[in-house]
C-alpha positions in Angstrom: -9.9 11.5 -29.1 -8.4 11.6 -25.5 -5.0 11.6 -24.0 -3.6 8.0 -23.8 -2.1 7.0 -20.4 -2.3 3.2 -20.2 -1.1 0.2 -22.2 -4.7 -0.7 -22.8 -5.3 2.5 -24.6 -2.0 2.1 -26.6 -3.2 -1.4 -27.7 -6.7 -0.2 -28.6 -5.0 2.5 -30.6 -2.9 -0.2 -32.5 0.4 1.5 -31.2 1.8 -1.7 -29.5 1.7 -5.3 -30.2 -0.6 -7.6 -28.0 2.3 -9.9 -27.3 4.4 -7.1 -25.7 1.7 -5.9 -23.3 3.0 -7.7 -20.3 6.4 -6.3 -20.5 5.2 -2.9 -21.4 2.9 -2.9 -18.4 6.0 -3.5 -16.1 7.5 -0.4 -17.9 4.5 1.9 -17.5 4.2 0.9 -13.7 7.6 2.5 -13.2 7.6 5.3 -15.7 4.6 7.2 -16.6 3.1 7.3 -20.2 1.0 10.1 -21.7 0.3 11.0 -25.3 -1.8 13.9 -26.4 -4.3 13.6 -29.1 -2.1 15.8 -31.2 1.0 13.4 -30.8 -1.3 10.4 -31.4 -2.6 11.6 -34.6 0.9 12.5 -35.7 2.3 9.0 -34.8 -0.6 7.5 -36.8 0.2 9.2 -40.0 2.5 6.7 -41.0 4.5 3.8 -39.2 7.7 4.4 -41.1 9.9 7.1 -42.0 9.8 10.4 -39.7 7.0 9.1 -37.7 9.2 6.5 -36.3 11.2 9.4 -34.7 8.3 10.5 -32.8 7.2 6.9 -31.9 10.6 6.2 -30.3 10.4 9.2 -28.2 7.1 8.6 -26.6 6.0 5.0 -26.9 7.2 2.6 -23.9 9.7 0.1 -24.9 10.6 -3.1 -23.1 14.4 -2.1 -23.3 13.5 0.5 -20.7 13.6 -2.6 -18.1 17.5 -2.8 -18.9 19.2 -0.7 -16.3 22.9 -0.2 -17.0 25.3 -0.1 -14.0 26.1 3.5 -14.6 22.5 4.8 -14.6 21.0 6.7 -11.8 17.6 7.6 -10.4 18.7 11.2 -10.1 21.4 11.6 -12.9 22.0 15.2 -12.8 21.9 15.5 -9.0 18.8 17.7 -8.6 18.3 16.4 -4.9 21.7 17.6 -3.9 20.8 21.3 -4.5 17.2 21.3 -3.5 17.3 24.1 -1.0 13.5 24.0 -0.4 11.0 21.9 -2.1 10.7 22.9 -5.8 13.8 25.0 -6.0 17.1 23.7 -7.4 20.0 26.1 -6.8 23.0 24.6 -8.5 24.7 27.8 -9.9 25.2 31.0 -8.1 23.2 33.3 -10.6 20.2 31.1 -11.3 18.0 28.5 -10.0 15.3 26.1 -11.2 11.7 26.5 -9.9 9.5 23.4 -10.4 5.9 24.4 -9.7 4.4 21.3 -11.4 5.5 17.7 -11.7 3.3 16.7 -14.5 3.6 17.0 -18.3 1.2 16.5 -21.2 3.6 13.9 -22.5 6.3 11.9 -21.0 9.6 11.4 -23.0 11.0 7.9 -22.7 14.4 9.2 -22.0 13.5 11.9 -19.4 16.3 12.5 -16.7 13.4 13.1 -14.3 11.5 10.1 -15.1 11.6 8.7 -11.7 9.9 11.9 -10.4 7.4 13.2 -13.1 3.9 11.9 -13.3 3.7 11.0 -9.6 0.9 11.8 -7.2 2.5 15.0 -5.7 1.8 16.7 -9.1 2.2 20.4 -8.0 3.5 22.5 -5.3 1.0 23.6 -2.8 0.2 27.3 -2.0 2.4 27.0 1.0 5.2 25.3 -0.8 5.3 27.9 -3.6 5.5 30.8 -1.0 8.5 29.0 0.7 10.1 28.6 -2.8 9.5 32.4 -3.5 10.8 33.4 0.0 14.0 31.3 -0.8 14.5 33.0 -4.0 14.1 36.5 -2.3 16.6 35.5 0.2 19.3 34.8 -2.4 20.3 38.3 -4.0 22.7 36.5 -6.5 19.8 34.8 -8.2 19.5 36.8 -11.5 17.5 34.2 -13.5 14.8 31.8 -12.5 14.0 28.8 -14.8 10.6 27.4 -14.7 10.5 23.6 -15.3 9.5 20.4 -13.8 7.1 18.9 -15.2 5.9 21.3 -17.8 5.1 24.9 -16.7 2.8 25.6 -19.6 0.7 22.7 -18.5 -0.5 25.1 -15.6 -3.6 27.0 -16.3 -2.9 30.5 -17.7 -4.3 32.3 -14.6 -2.1 30.0 -12.2 1.0 30.6 -14.3 0.4 34.4 -14.5 0.1 34.6 -10.7 3.4 32.7 -10.4 5.1 34.9 -13.0 3.9 38.1 -11.5 5.2 36.9 -8.2 8.7 36.5 -9.6 8.3 39.8 -11.3 8.0 41.6 -7.9 11.6 40.1 -6.8 14.0 43.0 -7.7 17.2 41.0 -8.2 15.4 38.5 -10.6 15.8 39.9 -14.0 15.2 37.0 -16.3 12.7 34.3 -16.4 13.0 31.2 -18.6 10.3 28.6 -19.2 11.3 25.1 -20.3 8.4 23.5 -22.2 7.2 20.8 -24.6 3.7 22.2 -24.9 3.9 24.1 -28.1 5.1 20.9 -30.0 2.7 18.3 -28.2 -0.5 20.2 -27.3 -0.4 23.2 -29.5 -3.9 24.3 -28.6 -2.9 25.4 -25.1 -1.1 28.3 -26.7 -4.2 30.6 -26.7 -4.3 34.4 -26.5 -5.1 33.9 -22.7 -1.8 31.9 -22.5 0.1 34.5 -24.3 -1.2 37.2 -22.1 -0.2 35.2 -19.0 3.4 35.3 -20.1 3.6 39.1 -20.3 5.6 40.4 -17.5 7.9 43.3 -17.0 11.1 41.1 -16.8 12.8 39.6 -19.6 11.1 36.2 -20.4 12.3 33.5 -22.8 10.6 30.2 -23.9 12.7 27.3 -24.3 11.2 24.6 -26.6 12.2 21.0 -26.2 12.2 19.5 -29.9 14.1 16.6 -31.0 13.3 16.1 -34.6 12.0 18.2 -37.6 8.9 16.2 -38.1 7.5 17.7 -34.8 6.9 20.9 -36.5 3.5 20.4 -38.0 1.3 23.3 -38.9 -0.3 23.6 -35.5 3.2 23.7 -33.9 4.6 26.2 -36.2 1.4 28.4 -35.5 1.8 28.0 -31.8 5.5 29.1 -31.9 4.6 32.0 -34.1 2.0 33.2 -31.6 4.8 33.3 -29.0 7.4 35.0 -31.0 5.0 37.5 -32.4 4.1 38.4 -29.0 7.7 39.6 -28.5 8.8 36.6 -26.5 12.0 35.3 -27.7 12.3 31.4 -28.1 15.3 29.3 -27.9 15.5 25.6 -27.9 16.8 22.5 -26.2 17.4 19.1 -28.0 18.5 15.6 -26.7 20.9 13.8 -28.7 19.2 10.6 -29.3 20.3 7.3 -31.0 18.1 6.4 -34.0 16.2 9.6 -34.0 18.6 12.6 -34.6 22.0 11.3 -34.5 23.0 11.8 -38.2 24.2 15.2 -39.8 21.2 15.2 -41.9 18.6 14.8 -39.1 20.3 17.2 -36.7 20.9 19.7 -39.4 17.5 19.6 -40.6 16.2 20.1 -37.1 18.3 23.0 -36.4 17.4 24.9 -39.8 13.7 24.1 -38.9 14.1 25.8 -35.6 15.8 28.7 -37.0 13.1 29.1 -39.7 10.6 29.3 -37.1 12.6 32.1 -35.3 13.7 29.6 -32.5 17.5 30.0 -31.7 19.1 26.7 -31.2 20.6 26.7 -27.5 21.5 23.3 -26.0 22.0 20.0 -27.6 22.1 17.7 -24.5 24.1 14.5 -24.3 21.5 12.0 -23.2 21.7 11.5 -19.4 22.3 8.5 -17.3 18.6 8.0 -16.4 17.6 4.5 -15.6 16.5 2.3 -18.5 17.7 4.7 -21.3 20.9 3.2 -22.6 19.3 2.4 -25.9 19.0 6.1 -26.7 22.6 7.1 -25.8 25.3 7.9 -28.3 28.9 8.1 -27.3 30.4 11.5 -26.6 32.9 11.0 -29.6 29.8 10.4 -31.8 28.2 13.6 -30.5 31.4 15.5 -31.0 31.6 14.2 -34.7 28.0 15.5 -35.3 28.8 18.8 -34.1 31.8 19.0 -36.2 29.6 18.1 -39.2 27.2 21.0 -38.5 30.1 23.6 -38.6 30.6 25.1 -42.0 27.8 23.0 -43.5 25.1 24.8 -41.6 24.6 28.6 -40.7 26.1 29.8 -37.7 22.5 30.4 -36.3 22.1 26.7 -36.6 24.9 25.8 -34.0 23.7 24.7 -30.5 26.1 24.1 -27.6 26.6 20.4 -27.0 26.6 19.8 -23.3 27.1 17.1 -20.8 25.4 17.3 -17.4 28.0 15.8 -15.2 26.4 13.0 -13.0 26.3 14.0 -9.3 25.1 17.5 -9.5 28.4 19.0 -10.8 26.6 21.1 -13.6 26.7 21.3 -17.3 29.9 21.4 -19.4 30.3 22.0 -23.2 31.7 19.0 -24.7 31.3 20.0 -28.5 34.7 21.5 -28.9 36.6 19.9 -31.7 40.3 21.0 -31.5 40.4 23.1 -34.6 44.0 24.3 -33.8 47.2 23.4 -32.2 50.4 25.2 -31.5 53.5 24.7 -33.9 57.1 24.9 -32.9 58.7 27.5 -35.2 62.4 27.8 -34.6 63.6 31.4 -34.4 60.3 33.1 -34.6 58.9 35.6 -32.1 55.3 35.1 -33.3 53.0 32.3 -32.1 52.3 29.9 -34.7 49.2 27.7 -35.1 48.1 24.8 -37.2 44.5 25.5 -38.0 41.8 23.1 -39.5 39.1 24.4 -41.6 35.5 22.9 -41.7 36.5 20.6 -44.8 39.3 19.0 -42.8 42.3 21.0 -44.6 45.0 22.5 -42.5 46.6 25.8 -42.6 49.4 27.9 -40.8 48.3 30.9 -38.7 50.9 33.4 -37.1 49.8 35.7 -34.5 
């Protein structure tokens, strides 16, 4: 079984209907498609139930041709903060380093879908050196986040060279890798890859996962290899309509992450990428879901729900349900609050 990259291969595999081929070719001309054999096998297990949550994330859909007026080619404003090619320096103490522009799979809701999968697939040796020189020139950069593209799509030797180069920059104390690889191409997590990740600086692996059904035995084993090597794992999830936008689906995912020793980190509100409106919930729906997690699921299972403000203004937490409000209490020196518990009952609190 090979990686699927064309509509013809999707048709041959029985993943799309013949009558939709023309429309889907329009989609894939604009936005790359790629399914690893591991993912293809998971999708083909069944066409209903949890496999639909996988199909919707990775199979092209003609709805992607519908572009909302608010949608943008660069929804989070990467280009505004790209100091040199491959480096996005939006926040004072951290920057993104994007050494590669390709992924083993392409999510249909990706906020970099206009960029990933194109011909300029990786930074050249000279471009990488300019990127390192920029990071060296910015002493406030404390953390470098490897993203792209998928950094674990690099060969272990190349990745290790890159990490060791960052390891030699004194003010960089933390390196974070954002990846889908353990969940979609688990066989890449070999001993050679694990050894490539071992540097002197603190290194975290952030796994992108959106549904509990992604955690098959190979995925669990790949994540265990990383954690057992002493490398902490965190997660990032995108809130997606029809995939994980129920308390049960979201809660099950968070518990699955924690059971696999992965700390839920970010729940992203779906970005305003072109052709992705069919994936987006409203912010109020997202806030309601976050409220449903609190109290009903362990504190370990609580991600931070964030919105990346369009135009490059950065992430802000948007999950805060207002659990308390000040009360007017006549003649009292104490501050008094009306506090709501996780079951929706209200109580008085005096400080």
